[in-house]
N, C-alpha and C positions, 0 to 999 in steps of 0.2 A: 763576070763577077756582074753584080748589080751596079748602078750606079745610085751614088750615095747623094740624096739633094739636099740642099741647106738655103737658110733665108740670103744668103750672099748675094744666090744666084737666082733662087726664084721667087714669084710672086709670095704673097700673104696665102693667096686662095689655092697653091698651086702646093706649097707648102702644109697646110692644114684638110690637104685633098688626101695625103698620104700618112702623117701625123697628128699627136694630142701632145699638149704641153697642159700639164695642171701646180695650181701653185700648193706645194704641202705644207710649209714653217715661215714664218713669221714671226720676226722680233725687233722691239723699240731698244734700241742701245744706248743711252748716255752715261757719258763722263762727265763727273762734275767740274773739273779745273780745280778741283781741291785736294784728292786723291790720284797720287800717281797710280793709273791699269793701264791694263794692257794686255790687249788678245791677239791671237795669231791660229788661224787655219791652213789646214790644207785641206782644200773644198771636196767633198761626195758627190754632190751634187753642180747643177749652176745653180747662182749666185745675184742678184740684184741687188746693190748697197745703194739706196735712198740717203740725198746727205742734207741737213735740214737745216744747216750752218757749215762754217768752214772746219772741218775736221782734217785729222791725221789718219791717210788712208793710204797703205802703202801694198802693190801686187808684182807678185816675182820679181819685189826685192825697187820696183821702179817706185817712186812719190809721186802723187794725184795730186794736183792743185787743187782741192776741191771742196769750194765754195754749198754755199745755197741752191740749192736746186743740180748739184751735180749728181748723175747717175751713173757708176759703175756696174760691168755686165762681166763676169766672171764665171770660169771656165772649169771642171773637174780635172782634179791636177794644182789647181794653182794656190800659190801661198799668198794669202790677204791676210793684213797687219791692220789691225785700228784702234784705235786710242792713243794714250804716249803722252810722251813731254806735252805739254798746252795748257799755257795761265787760263784759258777761256774753256766754258762747256763744250762739250762736243755732243748732238744729236746726230744719228742716221737709223736708219729702217734698213734688217734685214729681208729679205724674200729669199727663200733658196725652193725652186719645181727641179719639177722632172719630166722629160720627152718619153714620147714612146713611138713605135709604128704600128698604122693600122693596118688591119687586115686588107688585102689586096681582094679587088672583084673575083666573080668567077672570072677564069681567062687573062688574068689580067696578072703582071710581075709586083711582087713581093720588092719595096724598094727603099729601104733605110734611110732613115731621114734623120739630123741633126741639127739642130737648133744654134746657128751660129752668124755675128754680124761682125763684121771688118774694124766694129771700133769698141774699143774699152771704158772711153767714156763718153756722159753726154751731160750736154748743161737745156736741161727741160725745166721752164719756169712752175709750170703744174705742175710736177712731178711730187714736190711735199707735200699739196692736196691730198693728193693719191696716196701717196705713204701713209700719209694719218688717217683717210677711208678704209685703204683696207684695213692696218693696223685696227683700226674700233670694228668691222666689221670679223676679223680673226676672234679679236676678242670675244665680240659676242656670240659665234657660233660656238665657240666652245663649251657654253654654259647649256642649261635646259630650258631655256625658252622659249614657248615657241615660236619663235623667229626663225630660232637657230639655223637652219635647214635655205629660212631664206637667204639666213648673209652670208652663208658657204656659196650660193650661188653667189652673192653681189662681190664678194672675197674675187672670186672668179672673174669674174664682169669687170670688176677693177685692175686686175692684173692686165689684164688682157689689153683695157686702154692703155698700161700704161705701153706695152709692149708695141702699141701701132702708133703711139708717139716714138718712140725709140724705132722704128724701121723710119717712120716719116721721116724724120730726121735723117738719117742716115742718108734716106736716097735724096734728100733736097742740099743736103748741107755741103760745101764744099771741104776736101780736108785743108786741115791749114796747114800753113808751113809750118811749124815745131815738126806738126807729124809726118812730112814729107822728108824733112830731114835725118828724122829721127830711123822712118824705113831708111831713107839711103846711107845713114853712117851702118845699122846692121848690114849693110849689104855691101859697102865698101869701104867697110874698117882698114881694110890691107893698104888703100890707098890714102897718097898723100893730099889727102883732104882740107883745103880751108873755108875760115867762115865766108869769106867773100866768094867764093865757087857755092859753098852751099845758098849764101844769099841770094843771088843771081839763077840756084836753080829752082828755091822755093817762089820769087817772084816778090820778095822785099826789101826791103833798105835791110841794109847788117844790124843794124842799132834794133830795129823792129823784130828784127828775126832771135837776136842776141836774149831782148827782152822776153818774147815772148815763149821761147824755150826756156831760160830759165824760171819764169812764175809757170809754164807748164808742168815740169820735172824734178823740177827743186835744186838744179843741178844746170852749168855751162855747157855749150854742145864742145868744149873742150874738154870739161869736166868726163862727160857723158862718151866723146870717143874713144879716150884715155879707158875706162872703165869699163866700155865693149874690148877691148883693144889687149888690156889684163884676163878679163876670164877668158877670151882663148888662149893665151900664151897659158895660164894654169893648165885649162885643159889639154895641149899641147906637152907641158912639160910631164904630165903624170900621165900620159896614155902613147908619146909616141915614141919618144927615148932619141930625139933629135938634139943634136947642139944648141946652144942658148942664141950663140947666133944665127942661127938659123929659124928656129923661132923668134926671134927678135923681125926678120928681115919678114917672117909671113902673115905677121901679126901688124906690119904698118910701121915699125920705128925704124928713124933714119941709121942708126948705126947702135952695136952691142953695148955699146957703155954706155948711151942714151935711153935705150930697155933696162941695164941697168940701174942706174938712178932713179926712174922713174917707178922701175920695180921698190925697191929698198923706199921710194918716200911714202908709196903709196898704201901698198901691203905692209910694210912696217919691217920687214924681212927681204935679204937678198936671196934671190933665185936660186942660189946652189942653197941655203939653209933653206929655205921654204920647202923643194925636193926632197929637201934627208925629214925633215921633219916631217912632211906630208904624210911619209909614207906607216909613218908609226898610228896607228890609229885611238886617239884617246878621250877620252870620254869625261869632258866637264858637266858634274852633275846637279852645280849652282852655277849661277853666274858669277858669282864672288872669285870663282877657281881662274875666270878668266884673267883677272888683275894678276896671278903671280905664272900663270902659261905663256901670255902675251911677253913679259919680259926675257922669258929663255926665248925666244921666237918659234913659238909653238902656235900652231892654228888646230884647236879641237876639231877631231873628226865627230860627235856630238857632242851640241853645248843648247842651254836655253838659250831664245834670241830674245828676249825681254828686260837688255841691258840698260839704262836710264837714258845709257847715249847711245840710243837705238839706233836709231838714225847715221851715227858716223859708225856705229859695228856694221849696220849691213852693209851700209856703202863697201866696208874696205876686206870683210871675212864674211857675209853670210852666205856666197858661196861656195864658200871652202866646206863649212859646216853645209855635212850629208844628210845627219839623222840631227833633226831636231827635237830637242825635249820641249818639256812643259813641266807642270807643277805637280802633276799627280802619278804619286809612284805607280799601280796599274800600266799607265800611259807608257814611263819611260823606263817602267823591266819590260816590254813588249816590245818597244823600239831595239832596245842594247839589246835584247835576245836575236834581235835578227840583224842586228850590225855587226854583232861580232867583234867587239873592240879590242886593241891587247887591254886596258886599264882602265879603270875607271878612279875618277879621284872627286871627291865630295866633300864638306864639314859634316862633323858631327853633330851638330847641333840642328843639323834639318834632318840629318838620316837614325832612325833606330835601330835599334843589334838589330831583331829580325830583318829589314829591310837590305843591310849591311851582308850578312849571311847568306843572302839571296841573290845580292849582286855579287857577291865571293865566288857562286856558281858559275857567271857567266866569264866573269875576266878576273883578275888583281886591283884590289880595292886600297887604296889608298883614302882612309878618311882624316881632315887635318881637324886640330885640336885648337877649331879658331876663337873660342872667347879665352884660353889659358896663354896660347904661347901668341908672338909679336909676329908681327910683316914678317921680317927676318927670317924668322925661324921656319916660316908655312912655307917660300920660297926656297930656302936651305929642303925642306923635307922633299916637296915635289921634284928639288932636282935631283937628287940621291933617289927618289920613287922611280925616276925616268932614267939614270943614267950622268946625267948631264949636272953632276955637283960642278965643273969646270964651268960652265956656264954662268952657272949663280954664281959664283967667287968673283967671276968679271963684271959681271953686270952690278956686284953690291960696290967693288972696288971703283967702278964708275962713279955709283951716285954716293957716295960716300966724298971723290975729288968734290963733285958737283955741289953738292950741300955746305963743306968748308968753304969755296969759291962763293957760293951766293952766302953764308953765313959771313963772311969777311967783309961784304961790300952791305949789308944791312946791319951790322954793328958800325959801320962807319958813319954811316947815315943818321940812325936811332939811335949809339950810344946804348948806356945799362937802363934805356926805358922801359918798366912793363907793357904788358899786354895781353885783351881780355877779349875773348871772341865771343862773337853775341849771334845765335842765330835767331828769325823770324818766322815761323812755320804754323800755319794756319792763327791763330787768336793766342797765340802762345810765345812768349821770349824767352829765351835756354840761354845757359853761357856752357860752351861747350870746353870739356876737361882733357885731364894732359893727353890719355890714350887717343878720344877723336884729334888732339891736333898737335900729334905726336913730334910730327914735321917742324911746327912752330916752338918747341919746347923745347926738343930733343936734342934735331940733327941745327937747329939754328940758334940755340941756345939761348932766347929771347927770355926775357923773366916774366912768369906769371902773376896776374894780379892774386892777390888777400883774396878775393872772394874767388875766386878757382881752386881755395884750395878743400883737399877733398871731394871730389867731382872727376869720378874716372873718365865716363864719357859725359857726359849732359845730364844738366835740373834746371827747371824753370825758375825764373828770377822774377819778383817784381820790382818795377820802375824806380819803386824809390830805393831801392836797395842801391843802387850804381851809384848815387850820390854818396857812398862810403867810402868808392874807389878810390886806387892813391893817385897825386896829382901828376905824377908824372905816368899817368897809364895812358896806355892808347885803347880806342877799341876799333875794332873788326868785325864788321859787322857781313850776315850772311841775308840774305831772303829771298824766300822760297817764290818763285813764278808764277802760283794756281794763285787766282784770286781773293783769297779768303787771304793769305800771305799780304799780299800787296795791299790788299784795303784797310789791314792790320795798321803795316807799316806806315804807312802814311795819314791816320791817327796817331801814331806813334811819333810823327816826328811833328804834328801841328800840338801834341801834348807839352804846355810849360816846364813840368817837372825834365821832359827830352829837353827843351831848349834850353834849360837851363844848367843842366852840368858844363864843368867845365870843357872837359872832350870837344864837346860841339860847340862851344862857342869859340873855343881856340882852334879850330878845326883840326882835332885829331882823331879826328874817324875815318876807317879804310868799309865803304861800301862795294862788297863783291855780292854779285846777283847770284844766288845759289838756284837747287831747283829740288822740290815739292818730294823729292824719292829718298834727299838726304835727309831723311828724321832718325835712322839707325846708322848712325855712324857707321857702328864695327861692322858694317854690307862691306865697307869701301875700304877695309884694313888688310892691302895687299899694295905688295909693290908697283904695280903702276898707278893707282892710287896718290901711291906715297910720291912719287914723281912727280904727278900733276898736280899736288902739292906745291909740291918746294916752287916749281914756274909759275904756279896763280901767286903764292905770295912771293915769289922776290917781285913779281912787277906791281902787285900790290902797294908792297911796303914803299920799293924803289918812286916806282911814278908817278905816285900821288901822296907823296912826302913832300911836306913844304919845309 
């Protein structure tokens, strides 16, 4: 069998004697920081990502600490996410390239060649300049200008210059302590590894190792070790048929009870329920459906991964979702045809009747009447569809008990004062209505201000109108995290009309940092979101009430 050569083991001269590399696609991707956008791809080709500024990049579920000059090398079959939650603008260059083997000379053996380096992430100061140059040449090469042919050559030459910098850095850079530790955890996760042992192995202090690992991977050493152990535990649970006690021991937990505790805390589902529910292949066609499935302790087999709490969702569940879905019907239809789920759950507002009929040929379909029914009814409908009616009843009983306790505590704290929820989104100030804040007005029984009358979801409001609010009214203000919203909030605070309001002067304003995705509150009209709102409002009102 012929030997495969790659860049890891051979010099560039040896490699290029047997293979070719060609840049075939260049794109500059920008995220404004004002509108929540997200992109997730499973790669068909090699891809280089050059970060022109700090960016959010996740490769196969691992977050990269990407700053200006970071270059990320990805391989076919990997999943890469960019964009998503950020207060600032993000800009990056995407370079896709292909490789192939050159025909051997007379009497020589054909040797398959693969471009492979043993590092995922590089820090190259000159990479942003090169990325800008490559993009400029690429755009010019697509024109019909006389220089187009020459620019095509310049594109490839600059691409090879970038590859040379990657190879040079791999050859001359020592492996960082965090990389050593990550590889050690991947290999020895079954053992009782301690941070002190890993620090000694990497040759740096405990403090520097913990800080460096967190900066590099976005999670602590202990969090990553737990994540790896749980990933292997899930695989064994689904494939081996071993008892939980043996699985816990095999993946490095000191006892079965401790494993069950950690599993429930991190995954949100007890091991037995996880195993039972994972055997049912449920497809969540839209991400709001996740908010009805997770309270029933069902992790979908197929689902979109672009939820606004993407990092948390990716950490807990992306490894369980075997079929990622997108926002294009043709793509989703093909994916579900291949996946053959047991059932499909979506929203009637996002799927046409024709699409629903076609999906019904794959599996039974439930379309929730998203704008007509409340979240409790949605939860019951999903539970009935899945044969989990008792699970929904149990969850709702627990929620109602929790809401009653919070209601009593809030009433004892603020009495019969009224409340108005204000949202800062972009350059707009909004009042959020009863449906958007059903937890506050219905479950906690707080009285709405008269300014909220006749507002179901939300409506814009002028600053001067807030002076008409009742004197015994508190404000809850949620400010989106994007640059535009933050700038508008600063201007609002400096405005005399705002500072002159009684609520501001008497410290009757509760500030809650929001998220730019919360523009359309009906997207989160789900059981899981209502429970989160309940917890957030309890903390916000009780902890900030003077």
